[in-house]
N, C-alpha and C positions, 0 to 999 in steps of 0.2 A: 504493500499500500504506500502510495507516494505521500499524500499530505491529507490529514483529516480536515474536513470543512468545519468552519466556525459554526458552532451551535450543536455539534453532533452529540455532545454529552447531554444536552437538555438544560444546561446552565447558561444563564446569560445576565448581564447586568440590567436592572430594572430601566435604565436610561437607554438601553441599546434596543435595537430591533430584535424582536423574538425570532428564533430560529424557524425555518420553514416546517411544514408538518406533512406527514404521510397519512393519507386518509385510511382508517381501518377497513372501510369497505373495498378500496383498491387492493389492499393487503389480501383481504378475503378473497377477492376475485382472483388474485394472483395464485393463492393457495390451491383453489379448486383447479385452475388451468394447469398448474405445475403438477399436481398430483394425477391428473388425467393423463399428462404426458408421460409420467414415469410408471404408471400403473399402480399408483398407491391410493390410499383412501384418506380423506379429512375425517378426523374423528369429530366428536360433538363440537358444535359451535355455539354452545350456550356460553355466558359469561362466567361459568363456574370452572375454575381451573382443575378442581378434582375430577371432573368429568372430561378432561382433555379439551380445552377450548381455544378458540381464538380470543385473546384477551390482552389487555394492557397490563395485567397482573396486579398491579397497585400503582399509587399515584407517585411512588418513589422510583419507579423503573422507567427507562427511556425507550422500551421496546415492546412490541407486540410478540406473542408466541402462539404457534398453531401446532398442535399434535397431529402427526400423521402416522399412518402405518403402511409398511411396505414389506411384502413377504413376511409377515407375522412379526415384524420388529418395529419398534416405535422410535420416532425421530421427532424433532422439533425444528420448524421453520421459524427463525427469529428475524424480526424486521425493526430496525431502528425507527422510532416514532418521527424523526426529524428529516431524514434522508432515506431513500429507497434502497438500503443496503440489506441484503439477506445473508443469513448464516445458517447452516445446517449443523444441528448438534444432537447429541444423545440425551441431553439434559437442558432444560429451560432456565435452570438456576446458575449454570456456568460456573460450577465449582471445580475443585481440582480433578474430579472424576470425569468431568465432561470432555467428550471427544468431538471434534469437528469433523464433518463428512464432506467429501468432494463429490461433485455430480458424476464422476466416472463410476462410482459405487452403483449407481442406479442404471448402468448399461443403457444410456441415452446418447444421442448425438452431442458431440462436444459443444455445439453452439445451440442454445435453446432458441427456438423461433421467436421473432420479434413479438408476434401476436400473444405469445404466452409471457414472455419476459417483460414487455412494455418498458416502463422506466426503471424497473427493479435491476440491481447489479447483485448476482450471486457471488459472494466472496469465497474464495478457496480456503481450504484449511491451514495452508501455509501462510496466506494473508492474515488470517485471524490469529495465528499463533505468533506473529512477529512481535518483537519487543519494541515497545514505543521509543522514538528517539527525538530529539528536538527538530529535525527536519520535518518529520511527520506532524509535529504539534505546532508549527510555525503560524498557522492561520487561526489558531484557537483564541478565545477571549481570555484576559487574565484570570476571570472567575473560573473558567474551565481549567486553566492550568493550576490554579490553587487546589481545585478538587482532585486533579490528577496527582498532584504532589501529596495531598492528604491521604488518598485511597491507595496509591502505589500500585496501579495495575501492572502486571507482568506480561500482558499480551494486549494487543490491539482490540481483540474481541472484548475485553473487560471495559474498554472505554466506549466502544460502539454500542454495546449492549450492557448497560451498567444499572445497578440498584442503589446508586448513591442518593442520599438524601440531604 
């Protein structure tokens, strides 16, 4: 990942312009089209995470998460709420045990058709596991850099999909 865009963390100064936002309905549409393409199934779409849902999880998280199943295994599609960046993971909480998944695992063409992908960018596991550096963080607001310093993320994924409050 080259540079993280301003506002990706969800933090901004009250006197600054708020970061852009991704519509939950656009993400939901992407989830259905993506799962159809890979032969997977979108699980429950209620707002109850315990039922496997498309949800923003809580007000302290900056991402949506959608549980999908593929060949009897569960995966999570994660989407930053401010930029249309997607991660595929084995867990929506992004703890130490979380593993990021690449599209190659689903045996699909390397390029997802534009009508499915739309504005969304599916990040690779290598991109998500990158260690943050100052070059990547150069466009972020001072308040975002302060949060990064406080929380000490070890991977870009923990910045793009965070639970900071």
